[in-house]
C-alpha positions in Angstrom: 233.5 160.4 -101.9 231.0 160.7 -104.8 228.5 162.2 -102.3 230.8 165.1 -101.3 230.1 167.3 -104.3 226.3 166.8 -103.8 226.7 167.8 -100.1 228.7 170.8 -101.0 226.0 171.9 -103.5 223.3 171.4 -101.0 225.1 173.5 -98.4 225.7 176.2 -101.0 222.0 176.3 -101.8 221.1 176.5 -98.1 223.6 179.3 -97.5 222.2 181.2 -100.5 218.6 180.8 -99.5 219.5 181.9 -95.9 220.7 185.3 -97.2 217.5 186.0 -99.2 214.7 188.1 -97.8 212.1 186.1 -99.7 211.8 182.9 -101.6 213.5 183.0 -105.0 212.9 181.3 -108.4 214.9 178.4 -109.7 216.9 180.4 -112.2 218.2 182.7 -109.5 219.4 179.7 -107.4 221.1 178.2 -110.5 223.0 181.4 -111.2 224.0 182.1 -107.6 225.1 178.5 -106.9 226.5 177.7 -110.4 224.3 174.7 -110.9 222.9 173.2 -114.2 219.1 173.3 -114.3 218.7 169.5 -114.0 221.1 169.3 -111.1 219.4 172.3 -109.3 215.9 170.8 -109.9 216.8 167.3 -108.5 218.8 168.7 -105.6 215.9 171.0 -104.6 213.4 168.2 -104.8 215.6 166.1 -102.4 215.9 169.0 -100.0 212.1 169.5 -100.2 211.6 165.8 -99.3 213.9 166.3 -96.2 212.1 169.5 -95.1 215.1 171.8 -95.7 213.5 173.7 -98.7 209.8 174.6 -99.3 208.4 175.1 -102.8 205.8 177.7 -103.4 204.2 176.4 -106.6 201.9 179.4 -107.2 204.9 181.7 -107.1 207.3 179.3 -108.7 209.8 180.1 -105.9 211.8 178.2 -103.3 212.6 179.2 -99.7 214.0 177.7 -96.6 212.0 174.9 -95.0 211.3 174.2 -91.3 214.2 171.7 -91.0 216.7 174.4 -92.1 215.5 176.6 -89.3 215.6 173.8 -86.8 219.2 173.1 -87.7 220.1 176.8 -87.5 218.3 177.3 -84.2 220.0 174.2 -82.8 223.0 176.3 -81.8 220.7 178.5 -79.6 219.5 175.4 -77.7 223.0 174.7 -76.6 225.2 176.1 -73.8 226.8 179.0 -75.7 223.5 181.0 -75.9 222.7 180.2 -72.3 226.0 181.5 -71.2 225.6 184.7 -73.2 222.1 185.3 -72.0 222.1 184.3 -68.3 223.6 187.5 -66.9 221.5 189.9 -69.0 218.3 188.0 -68.0 219.3 188.2 -64.3 219.8 191.9 -64.7 216.4 192.2 -66.5 214.7 190.5 -63.5 216.4 193.0 -61.2 215.3 195.9 -63.4 211.6 194.9 -63.7 211.0 192.9 -60.6 209.4 190.1 -62.6 210.4 186.7 -63.9 212.2 186.6 -67.3 212.9 183.8 -69.7 214.6 182.9 -72.9 213.0 180.6 -75.5 213.9 179.2 -78.9 211.6 178.0 -81.7 211.3 174.3 -82.1 208.8 173.4 -84.8 205.6 175.2 -83.9 206.6 175.3 -80.2 208.9 177.4 -78.2 211.4 175.6 -76.0 212.4 177.5 -72.8 216.2 177.3 -72.2 216.5 179.9 -69.4 214.1 180.8 -66.6 215.2 183.6 -64.2 212.6 183.9 -61.3 212.1 187.1 -59.4 212.3 186.8 -55.6 208.9 186.4 -54.0 207.1 185.6 -57.2 205.3 182.3 -57.8 206.9 179.8 -60.3 205.7 180.1 -63.9 204.8 177.4 -66.4 207.7 178.5 -68.6 210.3 176.4 -66.8 213.5 175.2 -68.5 212.7 172.4 -70.9 209.0 173.2 -71.2 207.5 173.5 -74.7 204.5 175.8 -75.5 202.7 176.7 -78.7 204.6 179.5 -80.3 201.6 181.3 -81.6 200.2 181.7 -78.1 203.4 182.9 -76.3 205.0 186.3 -76.5 208.4 184.8 -77.1 207.1 182.7 -80.0 205.3 185.7 -81.5 208.4 187.8 -81.3 210.3 185.1 -83.2 207.6 184.4 -85.7 207.2 188.2 -86.4 210.9 188.3 -87.5 210.7 185.3 -89.8 209.9 185.5 -93.5 206.3 185.1 -94.3 207.0 181.9 -96.3 208.4 180.2 -93.2 205.4 181.2 -91.1 203.2 179.8 -93.8 205.2 176.5 -93.8 204.9 176.2 -90.1 201.1 176.9 -90.1 199.7 175.2 -93.3 196.1 174.8 -92.0 193.9 175.3 -88.9 195.0 172.0 -87.4 198.3 173.6 -86.7 196.7 176.0 -84.2 196.3 174.3 -80.8 194.3 175.9 -78.0 195.0 176.3 -74.3 192.4 178.6 -72.8 190.1 179.6 -75.8 192.2 182.6 -76.7 194.7 183.4 -79.4 194.8 183.1 -83.2 193.2 180.0 -84.8 194.1 180.7 -88.4 197.0 181.9 -90.5 195.2 185.2 -91.3 194.6 185.8 -87.6 198.2 185.0 -86.8 199.4 187.4 -89.5 197.4 190.2 -87.9 199.0 189.4 -84.5 202.5 189.4 -86.1 201.9 192.6 -88.0 200.9 194.3 -84.8 204.0 192.9 -83.1 206.3 194.4 -85.8 204.5 197.7 -85.7 204.7 197.9 -81.9 208.3 196.7 -81.7 207.6 193.9 -79.2 205.2 190.9 -78.8 202.5 190.6 -76.2 200.1 187.9 -74.8 197.6 188.2 -72.0 196.1 185.1 -70.4 196.7 183.0 -73.5 199.3 180.9 -71.7 198.3 181.3 -68.1 195.1 183.1 -67.0 195.9 186.2 -64.9 199.4 186.6 -66.3 200.6 188.5 -69.3 204.0 188.7 -71.1 206.0 191.0 -73.4 208.9 189.7 -75.5 211.4 190.7 -78.2 213.5 188.7 -80.6 217.2 188.1 -80.5 218.7 188.2 -84.0 221.8 186.6 -85.5 224.3 188.2 -88.0 221.7 187.7 -90.8 219.0 189.4 -88.8 217.3 186.0 -88.4 215.6 185.4 -85.1 217.3 182.8 -82.9 215.5 183.3 -79.6 212.9 185.4 -77.7 213.4 187.3 -74.5 210.3 187.8 -72.3 209.1 189.0 -69.0 205.9 187.7 -67.4 203.8 189.7 -64.9 200.3 189.9 -63.5 197.6 191.0 -65.9 196.2 193.4 -63.3 199.5 195.1 -62.6 199.5 198.8 -62.1 202.9 199.1 -63.7 203.5 200.8 -67.0 203.6 197.9 -69.5 205.6 200.1 -72.0 208.4 200.5 -69.5 208.6 196.7 -69.0 208.6 196.3 -72.8 211.4 198.9 -73.1 213.5 196.8 -70.6 212.8 193.6 -72.6 213.7 195.1 -76.0 216.9 196.7 -74.5 217.9 193.2 -73.3 217.1 191.6 -76.6 219.2 194.3 -78.4 222.1 193.6 -76.0 221.9 189.9 -76.7 221.6 190.5 -80.5 224.9 192.3 -80.3 226.5 189.4 -78.4 225.1 186.7 -80.7 225.8 188.6 -84.0 228.9 190.4 -83.1 227.0 193.7 -83.6 226.1 193.1 -87.2 222.4 192.6 -86.9 222.0 195.3 -84.2 223.8 197.8 -86.4 221.5 197.2 -89.3 218.5 198.0 -87.0 215.9 195.9 -85.4 
């Protein structure tokens, strides 16, 4: 029973950090969560050790760690999200004529939870249960582009975090930031030949009620296609917006993507 207050405080801190756009200083956490300085300091250190909080010493601020995101995205790996997304993805395949898939972030990988194949198209590497490096996939880039910069920095602390498949794609945090900035400006993510040579993908993020990315919707098609890529991207972003409304109850979609 003596641990219940500590658990309550930890959850209160996590909930507060989840509502912030950027990492915050210790004093702000203390005030928002009604914690004495010593209690807040020791609690945060424990949460850092467990990966739920990340400390940015140069800024003297605290933000959500990778473990917090993994817990939050755990819901998306379960059946509720699959049930919500299966029909919209099937309709996306009908609309574009190409295979579509839904993926969630799992560490520095994306995990594919739905794969809707287009009739007559060859199978893709993005089958259900497959994990691929997030920074190389369109789905992963769509999700990463919607994350706070501090979480992206925590996921990719050094060059060793950037694995290579075909000699293409970002190999440093600065290069990844450039890719993610272009993704945000464009409104959707892309990759061409970085996962499978000869194939390209476009993707958009699905957001929860806090505008936090919980999944990525993508369509994969031949790199040499004569189709208008922007029209495929429009279909993908429309499906992602539809799923955002379903997942968030309309809150995130109404605040704008």
